[in-house]
mmJSON file of the N, C-alpha and C atoms, coordinates in Angstrom:
{"data_MODEL":{"atom_site":{
"group_PDB":["ATOM","ATOM","ATOM","ATOM","ATOM","ATOM","ATOM","ATOM","ATOM","ATOM","ATOM","ATOM","ATOM","ATOM","ATOM","ATOM","ATOM","ATOM","ATOM","ATOM","ATOM","ATOM","ATOM","ATOM","ATOM","ATOM","ATOM","ATOM","ATOM","ATOM","ATOM","ATOM","ATOM","ATOM","ATOM","ATOM","ATOM","ATOM","ATOM","ATOM","ATOM","ATOM","ATOM","ATOM","ATOM","ATOM","ATOM","ATOM","ATOM","ATOM","ATOM","ATOM","ATOM","ATOM","ATOM","ATOM","ATOM","ATOM","ATOM","ATOM","ATOM","ATOM","ATOM","ATOM","ATOM","ATOM","ATOM","ATOM","ATOM","ATOM","ATOM","ATOM","ATOM","ATOM","ATOM","ATOM","ATOM","ATOM","ATOM","ATOM","ATOM","ATOM","ATOM","ATOM","ATOM","ATOM","ATOM","ATOM","ATOM","ATOM","ATOM","ATOM","ATOM","ATOM","ATOM","ATOM","ATOM","ATOM","ATOM","ATOM","ATOM","ATOM","ATOM","ATOM","ATOM","ATOM","ATOM","ATOM","ATOM","ATOM","ATOM","ATOM","ATOM","ATOM","ATOM","ATOM","ATOM","ATOM","ATOM","ATOM","ATOM","ATOM","ATOM","ATOM","ATOM","ATOM","ATOM","ATOM","ATOM","ATOM","ATOM","ATOM","ATOM","ATOM","ATOM","ATOM","ATOM","ATOM","ATOM","ATOM","ATOM","ATOM","ATOM","ATOM","ATOM","ATOM","ATOM","ATOM","ATOM","ATOM","ATOM","ATOM","ATOM","ATOM","ATOM","ATOM","ATOM","ATOM","ATOM","ATOM","ATOM","ATOM","ATOM","ATOM","ATOM","ATOM","ATOM","ATOM","ATOM","ATOM","ATOM","ATOM","ATOM","ATOM","ATOM","ATOM","ATOM","ATOM","ATOM","ATOM","ATOM","ATOM","ATOM","ATOM","ATOM","ATOM","ATOM","ATOM","ATOM","ATOM","ATOM","ATOM","ATOM","ATOM","ATOM","ATOM","ATOM","ATOM","ATOM","ATOM","ATOM","ATOM","ATOM","ATOM","ATOM","ATOM","ATOM","ATOM","ATOM","ATOM","ATOM","ATOM","ATOM","ATOM","ATOM","ATOM","ATOM","ATOM","ATOM","ATOM","ATOM","ATOM","ATOM","ATOM","ATOM"],
"id":[1,2,3,4,5,6,7,8,9,10,11,12,13,14,15,16,17,18,19,20,21,22,23,24,25,26,27,28,29,30,31,32,33,34,35,36,37,38,39,40,41,42,43,44,45,46,47,48,49,50,51,52,53,54,55,56,57,58,59,60,61,62,63,64,65,66,67,68,69,70,71,72,73,74,75,76,77,78,79,80,81,82,83,84,85,86,87,88,89,90,91,92,93,94,95,96,97,98,99,100,101,102,103,104,105,106,107,108,109,110,111,112,113,114,115,116,117,118,119,120,121,122,123,124,125,126,127,128,129,130,131,132,133,134,135,136,137,138,139,140,141,142,143,144,145,146,147,148,149,150,151,152,153,154,155,156,157,158,159,160,161,162,163,164,165,166,167,168,169,170,171,172,173,174,175,176,177,178,179,180,181,182,183,184,185,186,187,188,189,190,191,192,193,194,195,196,197,198,199,200,201,202,203,204,205,206,207,208,209,210,211,212,213,214,215,216,217,218,219,220,221,222,223,224,225],
"type_symbol":["N","C","C","N","C","C","N","C","C","N","C","C","N","C","C","N","C","C","N","C","C","N","C","C","N","C","C","N","C","C","N","C","C","N","C","C","N","C","C","N","C","C","N","C","C","N","C","C","N","C","C","N","C","C","N","C","C","N","C","C","N","C","C","N","C","C","N","C","C","N","C","C","N","C","C","N","C","C","N","C","C","N","C","C","N","C","C","N","C","C","N","C","C","N","C","C","N","C","C","N","C","C","N","C","C","N","C","C","N","C","C","N","C","C","N","C","C","N","C","C","N","C","C","N","C","C","N","C","C","N","C","C","N","C","C","N","C","C","N","C","C","N","C","C","N","C","C","N","C","C","N","C","C","N","C","C","N","C","C","N","C","C","N","C","C","N","C","C","N","C","C","N","C","C","N","C","C","N","C","C","N","C","C","N","C","C","N","C","C","N","C","C","N","C","C","N","C","C","N","C","C","N","C","C","N","C","C","N","C","C","N","C","C","N","C","C","N","C","C","N","C","C","N","C","C"],
"label_atom_id":["N","CA","C","N","CA","C","N","CA","C","N","CA","C","N","CA","C","N","CA","C","N","CA","C","N","CA","C","N","CA","C","N","CA","C","N","CA","C","N","CA","C","N","CA","C","N","CA","C","N","CA","C","N","CA","C","N","CA","C","N","CA","C","N","CA","C","N","CA","C","N","CA","C","N","CA","C","N","CA","C","N","CA","C","N","CA","C","N","CA","C","N","CA","C","N","CA","C","N","CA","C","N","CA","C","N","CA","C","N","CA","C","N","CA","C","N","CA","C","N","CA","C","N","CA","C","N","CA","C","N","CA","C","N","CA","C","N","CA","C","N","CA","C","N","CA","C","N","CA","C","N","CA","C","N","CA","C","N","CA","C","N","CA","C","N","CA","C","N","CA","C","N","CA","C","N","CA","C","N","CA","C","N","CA","C","N","CA","C","N","CA","C","N","CA","C","N","CA","C","N","CA","C","N","CA","C","N","CA","C","N","CA","C","N","CA","C","N","CA","C","N","CA","C","N","CA","C","N","CA","C","N","CA","C","N","CA","C","N","CA","C","N","CA","C","N","CA","C","N","CA","C","N","CA","C","N","CA","C","N","CA","C"],
"label_alt_id":[null,null,null,null,null,null,null,null,null,null,null,null,null,null,null,null,null,null,null,null,null,null,null,null,null,null,null,null,null,null,null,null,null,null,null,null,null,null,null,null,null,null,null,null,null,null,null,null,null,null,null,null,null,null,null,null,null,null,null,null,null,null,null,null,null,null,null,null,null,null,null,null,null,null,null,null,null,null,null,null,null,null,null,null,null,null,null,null,null,null,null,null,null,null,null,null,null,null,null,null,null,null,null,null,null,null,null,null,null,null,null,null,null,null,null,null,null,null,null,null,null,null,null,null,null,null,null,null,null,null,null,null,null,null,null,null,null,null,null,null,null,null,null,null,null,null,null,null,null,null,null,null,null,null,null,null,null,null,null,null,null,null,null,null,null,null,null,null,null,null,null,null,null,null,null,null,null,null,null,null,null,null,null,null,null,null,null,null,null,null,null,null,null,null,null,null,null,null,null,null,null,null,null,null,null,null,null,null,null,null,null,null,null,null,null,null,null,null,null,null,null,null,null,null,null],
"label_comp_id":["UNK","UNK","UNK","UNK","UNK","UNK","UNK","UNK","UNK","UNK","UNK","UNK","UNK","UNK","UNK","UNK","UNK","UNK","UNK","UNK","UNK","UNK","UNK","UNK","UNK","UNK","UNK","UNK","UNK","UNK","UNK","UNK","UNK","UNK","UNK","UNK","UNK","UNK","UNK","UNK","UNK","UNK","UNK","UNK","UNK","UNK","UNK","UNK","UNK","UNK","UNK","UNK","UNK","UNK","UNK","UNK","UNK","UNK","UNK","UNK","UNK","UNK","UNK","UNK","UNK","UNK","UNK","UNK","UNK","UNK","UNK","UNK","UNK","UNK","UNK","UNK","UNK","UNK","UNK","UNK","UNK","UNK","UNK","UNK","UNK","UNK","UNK","UNK","UNK","UNK","UNK","UNK","UNK","UNK","UNK","UNK","UNK","UNK","UNK","UNK","UNK","UNK","UNK","UNK","UNK","UNK","UNK","UNK","UNK","UNK","UNK","UNK","UNK","UNK","UNK","UNK","UNK","UNK","UNK","UNK","UNK","UNK","UNK","UNK","UNK","UNK","UNK","UNK","UNK","UNK","UNK","UNK","UNK","UNK","UNK","UNK","UNK","UNK","UNK","UNK","UNK","UNK","UNK","UNK","UNK","UNK","UNK","UNK","UNK","UNK","UNK","UNK","UNK","UNK","UNK","UNK","UNK","UNK","UNK","UNK","UNK","UNK","UNK","UNK","UNK","UNK","UNK","UNK","UNK","UNK","UNK","UNK","UNK","UNK","UNK","UNK","UNK","UNK","UNK","UNK","UNK","UNK","UNK","UNK","UNK","UNK","UNK","UNK","UNK","UNK","UNK","UNK","UNK","UNK","UNK","UNK","UNK","UNK","UNK","UNK","UNK","UNK","UNK","UNK","UNK","UNK","UNK","UNK","UNK","UNK","UNK","UNK","UNK","UNK","UNK","UNK","UNK","UNK","UNK","UNK","UNK","UNK","UNK","UNK","UNK"],
"label_asym_id":["A","A","A","A","A","A","A","A","A","A","A","A","A","A","A","A","A","A","A","A","A","A","A","A","A","A","A","A","A","A","A","A","A","A","A","A","A","A","A","A","A","A","A","A","A","A","A","A","A","A","A","A","A","A","A","A","A","A","A","A","A","A","A","A","A","A","A","A","A","A","A","A","A","A","A","A","A","A","A","A","A","A","A","A","A","A","A","A","A","A","A","A","A","A","A","A","A","A","A","A","A","A","A","A","A","A","A","A","A","A","A","A","A","A","A","A","A","A","A","A","A","A","A","A","A","A","A","A","A","A","A","A","A","A","A","A","A","A","A","A","A","A","A","A","A","A","A","A","A","A","A","A","A","A","A","A","A","A","A","A","A","A","A","A","A","A","A","A","A","A","A","A","A","A","A","A","A","A","A","A","A","A","A","A","A","A","A","A","A","A","A","A","A","A","A","A","A","A","A","A","A","A","A","A","A","A","A","A","A","A","A","A","A","A","A","A","A","A","A","A","A","A","A","A","A"],
"label_entity_id":["1","1","1","1","1","1","1","1","1","1","1","1","1","1","1","1","1","1","1","1","1","1","1","1","1","1","1","1","1","1","1","1","1","1","1","1","1","1","1","1","1","1","1","1","1","1","1","1","1","1","1","1","1","1","1","1","1","1","1","1","1","1","1","1","1","1","1","1","1","1","1","1","1","1","1","1","1","1","1","1","1","1","1","1","1","1","1","1","1","1","1","1","1","1","1","1","1","1","1","1","1","1","1","1","1","1","1","1","1","1","1","1","1","1","1","1","1","1","1","1","1","1","1","1","1","1","1","1","1","1","1","1","1","1","1","1","1","1","1","1","1","1","1","1","1","1","1","1","1","1","1","1","1","1","1","1","1","1","1","1","1","1","1","1","1","1","1","1","1","1","1","1","1","1","1","1","1","1","1","1","1","1","1","1","1","1","1","1","1","1","1","1","1","1","1","1","1","1","1","1","1","1","1","1","1","1","1","1","1","1","1","1","1","1","1","1","1","1","1","1","1","1","1","1","1"],
"label_seq_id":[1,1,1,2,2,2,3,3,3,4,4,4,5,5,5,6,6,6,7,7,7,8,8,8,9,9,9,10,10,10,11,11,11,12,12,12,13,13,13,14,14,14,15,15,15,16,16,16,17,17,17,18,18,18,19,19,19,20,20,20,21,21,21,22,22,22,23,23,23,24,24,24,25,25,25,26,26,26,27,27,27,28,28,28,29,29,29,30,30,30,31,31,31,32,32,32,33,33,33,34,34,34,35,35,35,36,36,36,37,37,37,38,38,38,39,39,39,40,40,40,41,41,41,42,42,42,43,43,43,44,44,44,45,45,45,46,46,46,47,47,47,48,48,48,49,49,49,50,50,50,51,51,51,52,52,52,53,53,53,54,54,54,55,55,55,56,56,56,57,57,57,58,58,58,59,59,59,60,60,60,61,61,61,62,62,62,63,63,63,64,64,64,65,65,65,66,66,66,67,67,67,68,68,68,69,69,69,70,70,70,71,71,71,72,72,72,73,73,73,74,74,74,75,75,75],
"pdbx_PDB_ins_code":[null,null,null,null,null,null,null,null,null,null,null,null,null,null,null,null,null,null,null,null,null,null,null,null,null,null,null,null,null,null,null,null,null,null,null,null,null,null,null,null,null,null,null,null,null,null,null,null,null,null,null,null,null,null,null,null,null,null,null,null,null,null,null,null,null,null,null,null,null,null,null,null,null,null,null,null,null,null,null,null,null,null,null,null,null,null,null,null,null,null,null,null,null,null,null,null,null,null,null,null,null,null,null,null,null,null,null,null,null,null,null,null,null,null,null,null,null,null,null,null,null,null,null,null,null,null,null,null,null,null,null,null,null,null,null,null,null,null,null,null,null,null,null,null,null,null,null,null,null,null,null,null,null,null,null,null,null,null,null,null,null,null,null,null,null,null,null,null,null,null,null,null,null,null,null,null,null,null,null,null,null,null,null,null,null,null,null,null,null,null,null,null,null,null,null,null,null,null,null,null,null,null,null,null,null,null,null,null,null,null,null,null,null,null,null,null,null,null,null,null,null,null,null,null,null],
"Cartn_x":[-85.105,-85.109,-85.163,-84.379,-84.383,-85.181,-85.858,-86.723,-86.567,-86.357,-86.359,-87.629,-88.241,-89.496,-89.35,-90.009,-89.98,-90.817,-90.261,-90.98,-90.667,-91.629,-91.462,-91.047,-89.976,-89.538,-90.507,-91.041,-91.985,-91.434,-90.319,-89.671,-88.222,-87.309,-85.889,-85.328,-84.694,-83.928,-82.632,-81.811,-80.64,-79.864,-79.546,-79.436,-80.669,-81.804,-83.023,-84.084,-85.08,-86.18,-87.447,-88.549,-89.83,-90.255,-90.582,-90.968,-92.339,-93.04,-94.399,-94.545,-95.275,-95.633,-96.936,-97.859,-99.12,-99.831,-99.71,-100.367,-99.63,-98.471,-97.676,-96.486,-96.271,-95.138,-94.122,-92.85,-91.764,-90.599,-89.927,-88.67,-87.598,-86.781,-85.727,-84.391,-83.336,-81.984,-81.507,-80.981,-80.563,-79.054,-78.294,-76.842,-76.149,-76.803,-76.168,-76.31,-77.057,-77.224,-76.651,-75.933,-75.387,-76.491,-76.302,-77.318,-77.702,-76.738,-77.017,-77.685,-77.912,-78.527,-79.965,-80.508,-81.881,-82.693,-83.988,-84.883,-86.28,-87.094,-88.478,-89.141,-89.872,-90.531,-89.798,-88.522,-87.769,-88.262,-88.122,-88.418,-87.118,-87.131,-85.949,-86.351,-85.384,-85.583,-85.187,-86.066,-85.801,-85.654,-84.536,-84.233,-83.808,-84.474,-84.25,-84.03,-84.874,-84.846,-83.866,-83.101,-82.128,-82.553,-82.498,-82.684,-81.375,-81.442,-80.202,-79.992,-81.038,-80.897,-82.068,-81.789,-82.869,-83.433,-84.685,-85.308,-86.313,-86.687,-87.664,-89.069,-90.009,-91.394,-91.928,-91.517,-91.968,-91.437,-90.17,-89.594,-90.303,-90.627,-91.318,-92.702,-93.42,-94.754,-94.698,-93.748,-93.614,-93.231,-92.364,-91.965,-93.159,-93.982,-95.178,-96.15,-96.28,-97.158,-96.68,-95.376,-94.833,-94.958,-94.757,-94.917,-96.354,-97.314,-98.717,-99.031,-98.424,-98.605,-98.063,-96.881,-96.278,-97.164,-97.653,-98.513,-99.775,-100.303,-101.513,-101.214,-99.929,-99.55,-99.634,-99.617,-99.666,-98.335,-97.938,-96.681,-96.91],
"Cartn_y":[-14.328,-15.155,-14.258,-14.603,-13.876,-14.68,-13.98,-14.661,-14.043,-14.883,-14.451,-14.977,-14.18,-14.593,-14.619,-15.553,-15.62,-14.494,-13.863,-12.822,-12.953,-12.538,-12.59,-11.214,-11.168,-9.894,-9.474,-8.263,-7.781,-6.587,-6.05,-4.932,-4.901,-4.636,-4.54,-3.256,-2.489,-1.304,-1.396,-2.391,-2.751,-1.513,-1.407,-2.414,-2.565,-2.021,-2.223,-2.879,-3.427,-4.036,-3.92,-4.246,-4.289,-5.752,-6.225,-7.626,-7.683,-8.809,-8.977,-10.351,-10.376,-11.645,-11.447,-12.374,-12.341,-10.987,-10.343,-9.071,-7.852,-8.058,-6.952,-6.711,-5.447,-5.075,-4.306,-4.633,-3.973,-3.722,-2.599,-2.353,-3.185,-3.873,-4.713,-4.355,-4.511,-4.293,-5.585,-5.503,-6.685,-6.855,-6.01,-6.006,-7.293,-8.146,-9.392,-10.5,-10.223,-11.177,-10.581,-11.385,-10.862,-10.385,-9.214,-8.601,-9.497,-10.216,-11.046,-12.387,-12.652,-13.917,-13.765,-12.55,-12.35,-11.661,-11.977,-11.35,-11.229,-10.389,-10.242,-11.616,-11.947,-13.238,-14.235,-13.963,-14.838,-14.69,-15.752,-15.726,-15.618,-14.782,-14.584,-14.632,-14.974,-14.878,-13.457,-12.75,-11.38,-11.365,-10.811,-10.695,-9.261,-8.6,-7.191,-6.287,-6.495,-5.63,-6.025,-7.104,-7.56,-8.9,-9.007,-10.3,-11.058,-12.206,-12.901,-14.193,-14.688,-15.952,-16.139,-16.696,-17.094,-18.419,-18.657,-19.949,-20.26,-21.528,-21.932,-21.545,-21.448,-21.178,-22.247,-23.495,-24.582,-24.408,-24.007,-23.758,-22.598,-21.563,-20.403,-20.811,-21.593,-22.043,-22.901,-23.815,-24.681,-23.88,-22.896,-22.054,-21.292,-20.721,-20.009,-20.951,-22.18,-23.16,-23.441,-23.633,-23.916,-22.721,-21.515,-20.318,-20.2,-20.536,-20.478,-21.528,-22.699,-23.752,-23.259,-22.672,-22.148,-21.065,-20.17,-19.087,-19.612,-20.713,-21.292,-22.14,-22.36,-23.117,-24.616,-25.08,-26.523,-26.982,-28.155,-28.7,-29.552],
"Cartn_z":[79.926,78.75,77.522,76.526,75.256,74.25,73.375,72.425,71.044,70.057,68.672,68.037,67.186,66.56,65.033,64.389,62.931,62.329,61.317,60.598,59.112,58.285,56.831,56.331,55.542,54.971,53.867,53.997,52.991,52.212,52.7,52.013,52.462,51.506,51.85,51.273,52.118,51.734,52.546,52.176,52.971,53.41,54.667,55.712,56.603,56.199,56.991,56.11,56.762,56.03,56.853,56.225,56.904,56.942,58.14,58.307,58.971,58.723,59.242,59.866,60.975,61.619,62.385,62.178,62.915,62.779,61.616,61.364,61.87,62.499,63.041,62.125,61.757,60.903,61.735,61.517,62.242,61.303,61.514,60.822,61.507,60.719,61.278,60.638,61.426,60.938,60.301,59.088,58.332,58.264,58.936,58.792,59.221,59.995,60.415,59.371,58.301,57.205,55.928,55.137,53.88,52.943,52.395,51.533,50.362,49.802,48.626,48.984,50.262,50.675,51.167,51.134,51.582,50.49,50.486,49.503,50.108,49.513,49.95,49.876,50.924,50.999,51.88,52.188,53.086,54.513,55.268,56.699,57.462,58.502,59.333,60.809,61.648,63.092,63.483,64.191,64.621,66.135,66.571,68.003,68.269,69.187,69.565,68.341,67.315,66.15,65.064,65.267,64.287,63.697,62.366,61.716,61.901,62.586,62.923,62.145,61.468,60.75,59.81,58.617,57.712,58.172,57.816,58.104,57.008,56.924,55.909,56.377,55.44,55.835,56.791,56.584,57.457,58.883,58.998,60.328,61.016,60.245,60.812,61.322,60.523,60.915,62.184,62.244,63.417,64.658,64.492,65.619,66.165,65.263,65.73,66.426,65.908,66.551,67.977,68.136,69.465,70.394,69.882,70.72,71.225,70.376,70.798,71.847,71.726,72.732,74.069,74.059,75.289,75.898,75.05,75.506,76.208,75.714,76.285,77.517,77.794,78.98,78.827,77.589,77.327,76.774,77.088,76.576,75.34],
"occupancy":[1.0,1.0,1.0,1.0,1.0,1.0,1.0,1.0,1.0,1.0,1.0,1.0,1.0,1.0,1.0,1.0,1.0,1.0,1.0,1.0,1.0,1.0,1.0,1.0,1.0,1.0,1.0,1.0,1.0,1.0,1.0,1.0,1.0,1.0,1.0,1.0,1.0,1.0,1.0,1.0,1.0,1.0,1.0,1.0,1.0,1.0,1.0,1.0,1.0,1.0,1.0,1.0,1.0,1.0,1.0,1.0,1.0,1.0,1.0,1.0,1.0,1.0,1.0,1.0,1.0,1.0,1.0,1.0,1.0,1.0,1.0,1.0,1.0,1.0,1.0,1.0,1.0,1.0,1.0,1.0,1.0,1.0,1.0,1.0,1.0,1.0,1.0,1.0,1.0,1.0,1.0,1.0,1.0,1.0,1.0,1.0,1.0,1.0,1.0,1.0,1.0,1.0,1.0,1.0,1.0,1.0,1.0,1.0,1.0,1.0,1.0,1.0,1.0,1.0,1.0,1.0,1.0,1.0,1.0,1.0,1.0,1.0,1.0,1.0,1.0,1.0,1.0,1.0,1.0,1.0,1.0,1.0,1.0,1.0,1.0,1.0,1.0,1.0,1.0,1.0,1.0,1.0,1.0,1.0,1.0,1.0,1.0,1.0,1.0,1.0,1.0,1.0,1.0,1.0,1.0,1.0,1.0,1.0,1.0,1.0,1.0,1.0,1.0,1.0,1.0,1.0,1.0,1.0,1.0,1.0,1.0,1.0,1.0,1.0,1.0,1.0,1.0,1.0,1.0,1.0,1.0,1.0,1.0,1.0,1.0,1.0,1.0,1.0,1.0,1.0,1.0,1.0,1.0,1.0,1.0,1.0,1.0,1.0,1.0,1.0,1.0,1.0,1.0,1.0,1.0,1.0,1.0,1.0,1.0,1.0,1.0,1.0,1.0,1.0,1.0,1.0,1.0,1.0,1.0,1.0,1.0,1.0,1.0,1.0,1.0],
"B_iso_or_equiv":[0.0,0.0,0.0,0.0,0.0,0.0,0.0,0.0,0.0,0.0,0.0,0.0,0.0,0.0,0.0,0.0,0.0,0.0,0.0,0.0,0.0,0.0,0.0,0.0,0.0,0.0,0.0,0.0,0.0,0.0,0.0,0.0,0.0,0.0,0.0,0.0,0.0,0.0,0.0,0.0,0.0,0.0,0.0,0.0,0.0,0.0,0.0,0.0,0.0,0.0,0.0,0.0,0.0,0.0,0.0,0.0,0.0,0.0,0.0,0.0,0.0,0.0,0.0,0.0,0.0,0.0,0.0,0.0,0.0,0.0,0.0,0.0,0.0,0.0,0.0,0.0,0.0,0.0,0.0,0.0,0.0,0.0,0.0,0.0,0.0,0.0,0.0,0.0,0.0,0.0,0.0,0.0,0.0,0.0,0.0,0.0,0.0,0.0,0.0,0.0,0.0,0.0,0.0,0.0,0.0,0.0,0.0,0.0,0.0,0.0,0.0,0.0,0.0,0.0,0.0,0.0,0.0,0.0,0.0,0.0,0.0,0.0,0.0,0.0,0.0,0.0,0.0,0.0,0.0,0.0,0.0,0.0,0.0,0.0,0.0,0.0,0.0,0.0,0.0,0.0,0.0,0.0,0.0,0.0,0.0,0.0,0.0,0.0,0.0,0.0,0.0,0.0,0.0,0.0,0.0,0.0,0.0,0.0,0.0,0.0,0.0,0.0,0.0,0.0,0.0,0.0,0.0,0.0,0.0,0.0,0.0,0.0,0.0,0.0,0.0,0.0,0.0,0.0,0.0,0.0,0.0,0.0,0.0,0.0,0.0,0.0,0.0,0.0,0.0,0.0,0.0,0.0,0.0,0.0,0.0,0.0,0.0,0.0,0.0,0.0,0.0,0.0,0.0,0.0,0.0,0.0,0.0,0.0,0.0,0.0,0.0,0.0,0.0,0.0,0.0,0.0,0.0,0.0,0.0,0.0,0.0,0.0,0.0,0.0,0.0],
"pdbx_formal_charge":[null,null,null,null,null,null,null,null,null,null,null,null,null,null,null,null,null,null,null,null,null,null,null,null,null,null,null,null,null,null,null,null,null,null,null,null,null,null,null,null,null,null,null,null,null,null,null,null,null,null,null,null,null,null,null,null,null,null,null,null,null,null,null,null,null,null,null,null,null,null,null,null,null,null,null,null,null,null,null,null,null,null,null,null,null,null,null,null,null,null,null,null,null,null,null,null,null,null,null,null,null,null,null,null,null,null,null,null,null,null,null,null,null,null,null,null,null,null,null,null,null,null,null,null,null,null,null,null,null,null,null,null,null,null,null,null,null,null,null,null,null,null,null,null,null,null,null,null,null,null,null,null,null,null,null,null,null,null,null,null,null,null,null,null,null,null,null,null,null,null,null,null,null,null,null,null,null,null,null,null,null,null,null,null,null,null,null,null,null,null,null,null,null,null,null,null,null,null,null,null,null,null,null,null,null,null,null,null,null,null,null,null,null,null,null,null,null,null,null,null,null,null,null,null,null],
"auth_seq_id":[1,1,1,2,2,2,3,3,3,4,4,4,5,5,5,6,6,6,7,7,7,8,8,8,9,9,9,10,10,10,11,11,11,12,12,12,13,13,13,14,14,14,15,15,15,16,16,16,17,17,17,18,18,18,19,19,19,20,20,20,21,21,21,22,22,22,23,23,23,24,24,24,25,25,25,26,26,26,27,27,27,28,28,28,29,29,29,30,30,30,31,31,31,32,32,32,33,33,33,34,34,34,35,35,35,36,36,36,37,37,37,38,38,38,39,39,39,40,40,40,41,41,41,42,42,42,43,43,43,44,44,44,45,45,45,46,46,46,47,47,47,48,48,48,49,49,49,50,50,50,51,51,51,52,52,52,53,53,53,54,54,54,55,55,55,56,56,56,57,57,57,58,58,58,59,59,59,60,60,60,61,61,61,62,62,62,63,63,63,64,64,64,65,65,65,66,66,66,67,67,67,68,68,68,69,69,69,70,70,70,71,71,71,72,72,72,73,73,73,74,74,74,75,75,75],
"auth_comp_id":["UNK","UNK","UNK","UNK","UNK","UNK","UNK","UNK","UNK","UNK","UNK","UNK","UNK","UNK","UNK","UNK","UNK","UNK","UNK","UNK","UNK","UNK","UNK","UNK","UNK","UNK","UNK","UNK","UNK","UNK","UNK","UNK","UNK","UNK","UNK","UNK","UNK","UNK","UNK","UNK","UNK","UNK","UNK","UNK","UNK","UNK","UNK","UNK","UNK","UNK","UNK","UNK","UNK","UNK","UNK","UNK","UNK","UNK","UNK","UNK","UNK","UNK","UNK","UNK","UNK","UNK","UNK","UNK","UNK","UNK","UNK","UNK","UNK","UNK","UNK","UNK","UNK","UNK","UNK","UNK","UNK","UNK","UNK","UNK","UNK","UNK","UNK","UNK","UNK","UNK","UNK","UNK","UNK","UNK","UNK","UNK","UNK","UNK","UNK","UNK","UNK","UNK","UNK","UNK","UNK","UNK","UNK","UNK","UNK","UNK","UNK","UNK","UNK","UNK","UNK","UNK","UNK","UNK","UNK","UNK","UNK","UNK","UNK","UNK","UNK","UNK","UNK","UNK","UNK","UNK","UNK","UNK","UNK","UNK","UNK","UNK","UNK","UNK","UNK","UNK","UNK","UNK","UNK","UNK","UNK","UNK","UNK","UNK","UNK","UNK","UNK","UNK","UNK","UNK","UNK","UNK","UNK","UNK","UNK","UNK","UNK","UNK","UNK","UNK","UNK","UNK","UNK","UNK","UNK","UNK","UNK","UNK","UNK","UNK","UNK","UNK","UNK","UNK","UNK","UNK","UNK","UNK","UNK","UNK","UNK","UNK","UNK","UNK","UNK","UNK","UNK","UNK","UNK","UNK","UNK","UNK","UNK","UNK","UNK","UNK","UNK","UNK","UNK","UNK","UNK","UNK","UNK","UNK","UNK","UNK","UNK","UNK","UNK","UNK","UNK","UNK","UNK","UNK","UNK","UNK","UNK","UNK","UNK","UNK","UNK"],
"auth_asym_id":["A","A","A","A","A","A","A","A","A","A","A","A","A","A","A","A","A","A","A","A","A","A","A","A","A","A","A","A","A","A","A","A","A","A","A","A","A","A","A","A","A","A","A","A","A","A","A","A","A","A","A","A","A","A","A","A","A","A","A","A","A","A","A","A","A","A","A","A","A","A","A","A","A","A","A","A","A","A","A","A","A","A","A","A","A","A","A","A","A","A","A","A","A","A","A","A","A","A","A","A","A","A","A","A","A","A","A","A","A","A","A","A","A","A","A","A","A","A","A","A","A","A","A","A","A","A","A","A","A","A","A","A","A","A","A","A","A","A","A","A","A","A","A","A","A","A","A","A","A","A","A","A","A","A","A","A","A","A","A","A","A","A","A","A","A","A","A","A","A","A","A","A","A","A","A","A","A","A","A","A","A","A","A","A","A","A","A","A","A","A","A","A","A","A","A","A","A","A","A","A","A","A","A","A","A","A","A","A","A","A","A","A","A","A","A","A","A","A","A","A","A","A","A","A","A"],
"auth_atom_id":["N","CA","C","N","CA","C","N","CA","C","N","CA","C","N","CA","C","N","CA","C","N","CA","C","N","CA","C","N","CA","C","N","CA","C","N","CA","C","N","CA","C","N","CA","C","N","CA","C","N","CA","C","N","CA","C","N","CA","C","N","CA","C","N","CA","C","N","CA","C","N","CA","C","N","CA","C","N","CA","C","N","CA","C","N","CA","C","N","CA","C","N","CA","C","N","CA","C","N","CA","C","N","CA","C","N","CA","C","N","CA","C","N","CA","C","N","CA","C","N","CA","C","N","CA","C","N","CA","C","N","CA","C","N","CA","C","N","CA","C","N","CA","C","N","CA","C","N","CA","C","N","CA","C","N","CA","C","N","CA","C","N","CA","C","N","CA","C","N","CA","C","N","CA","C","N","CA","C","N","CA","C","N","CA","C","N","CA","C","N","CA","C","N","CA","C","N","CA","C","N","CA","C","N","CA","C","N","CA","C","N","CA","C","N","CA","C","N","CA","C","N","CA","C","N","CA","C","N","CA","C","N","CA","C","N","CA","C","N","CA","C","N","CA","C","N","CA","C","N","CA","C","N","CA","C","N","CA","C","N","CA","C"],
"pdbx_PDB_model_num":[1,1,1,1,1,1,1,1,1,1,1,1,1,1,1,1,1,1,1,1,1,1,1,1,1,1,1,1,1,1,1,1,1,1,1,1,1,1,1,1,1,1,1,1,1,1,1,1,1,1,1,1,1,1,1,1,1,1,1,1,1,1,1,1,1,1,1,1,1,1,1,1,1,1,1,1,1,1,1,1,1,1,1,1,1,1,1,1,1,1,1,1,1,1,1,1,1,1,1,1,1,1,1,1,1,1,1,1,1,1,1,1,1,1,1,1,1,1,1,1,1,1,1,1,1,1,1,1,1,1,1,1,1,1,1,1,1,1,1,1,1,1,1,1,1,1,1,1,1,1,1,1,1,1,1,1,1,1,1,1,1,1,1,1,1,1,1,1,1,1,1,1,1,1,1,1,1,1,1,1,1,1,1,1,1,1,1,1,1,1,1,1,1,1,1,1,1,1,1,1,1,1,1,1,1,1,1,1,1,1,1,1,1,1,1,1,1,1,1,1,1,1,1,1,1]
}}}
């Protein structure tokens, strides 16, 4: 199974950026998103080190909530 996780961009030096989620910071590749469509503070889905899609803060929060439910083994 492949999994993409929501992360918040905290620094951009295109084509790479620094993103944070749940207290963890990771360098991410931004080349799959147009440079003029992303900014610090945006939420993105990160899959194998690549930001593959922007998402709203609400979508990111809901995704993390669902991931935690799955982790706990509850539906």
